[in-house]
N, C-alpha and C positions, 0 to 999 in steps of 0.2 A: 072720225076720231084720228085718223092718220094725219090729216092736214089741219090740226088744231093749232099749229104754231109751236107745239112742244114735242112733236114726234121724235126728233133726234135723241132727246133725253130718255124717252120711253123705250125706244128700240134702236140702239146704235147699229145693230146688224143691218137693219133696213136702210139706214143712212149710208152705210158702207156699200151695200148692194147698189143703191142709186148712184153712188160715187163711181163705182166700177163700170156700170152700164153707161153712164154719161161719158166717162173717159174713153171707153171703147168706141162709142159713137163719134166722138170728136176725132179720134185718131183715124177711124175708118173713113170719115168724110174727108179729112185732109189727104190721106193716101189716095182716095178716089179722085179728088180734084187734081192731084199731081199726076196720077196715071192718065187723066183725060186732058192734059195740056196746061195745067197751071204751072207757072214758073217754079222750078225746084227750090230756088232760094226763098221765094215767098212761102212755099210749103213748109220749109224748115222753120221760118220765122213764125208761121201760124202754129206749128206744132209746139214751138217754145212758148208762145203766148198762151195757148190752150193748156199746156202742162203747168205753166206758172199759175194761171187762174184757178185751175182745179186743185193744185197743191195748196195754194193760199187759202182756199175755202175748206179743204179737207184736213189740214194739219191742225192739231190742237194749238190754241193760243198760248204762247210762251213769251210774250213780249212782241211788240210790233216789228222791231228791227230783226230779232232772232227768227221769227216766222218768215220774214221777207228773205233773209239770207238762205234759210233752208228751202224755201219755195223756189228761189232763183237758182240755187245750185242743183236742186232736183230737176228743174225744168231744163237746165243746161245739159245734164246727163241724158235726160229723155230725148232732147232734140238731137244730141250727138248720136244716140242709138237709132233715132228716126232716120238720120242721114245714112248710117251704115246699113240699116235694114232695107232702105230703098233700092239698094243694088242687088238684093237677093231675088232669085227667079220664082217669086210667088205672087199670087194675087193680092189685091190691096186688103182684103179682109184677113188673110193670113198674116200679112205684115203688121196690120193693126193689132192683131192678137199677140204677136211677138213683142211689139213695143209695149203693149198693155202689161204683159208679164213683167218686163223690166221696170215699168212705171210703178206697178204694184209693189215690187221689191223695194224700190226707192222709198215709196210712201210708207210701207210697213216699218222699215228701219228708222226713218225719220220720226214716224209717229211714236214708236216705242221709246226712242231716245228723248223726245220732247216730254213724254209722260214720266220719264225717269225709270223705266223698267226694262231697258235693253240689256240683254245678256247674250252669252254665246249660244245658249240653247235656242233662243228666239231667232237669232241670225241663221243658225244651221237649219232649223225647221223651215224658215221661209225660203232659204236657198234650195233645200231639197224639194220643197213644193214647187218652186219656180222651175227647177231643172226638170222635174217630172212633167209639168205642163208644157214646157218648151219641147221636150222629147216627143210627147204625144202630138203636139201641134205640128212639128216638123215631119213626123212619120205619117201623119194623115193628110198632109197638104199636097195639093196637086202642083207639081213643078211645071213652070212655064219656060219655054226656051227664050 
């Protein structure tokens, strides 16, 4: 029943869960490749490409050009944060988790904006949720010299 071809309409929460898990796995893979010798510039490009493709597939359709602009700008923000996070003294799974939190915030704001129901309460709720996750992740992470 889940793979009938209509499962996103039946259970959008399941679709969002798959989207988050696939985003984390892509980011963890790219951070792992960079940590094990992949060229850093290529890693940033791969992070941008993965973020763009995931956003392109995960954002609601609001016209092809508009979805492209939102996907491109969100991927650019995610790639910039990927670059900044790569200098932090954590393992690649922790770094992928940090980038995923920022990536989720970008997606949530763009998603609500494209659906037309973005307001201050949604933004503050998502920022508080992201800040709490960020704090828990940083406090529980093993620092590497």
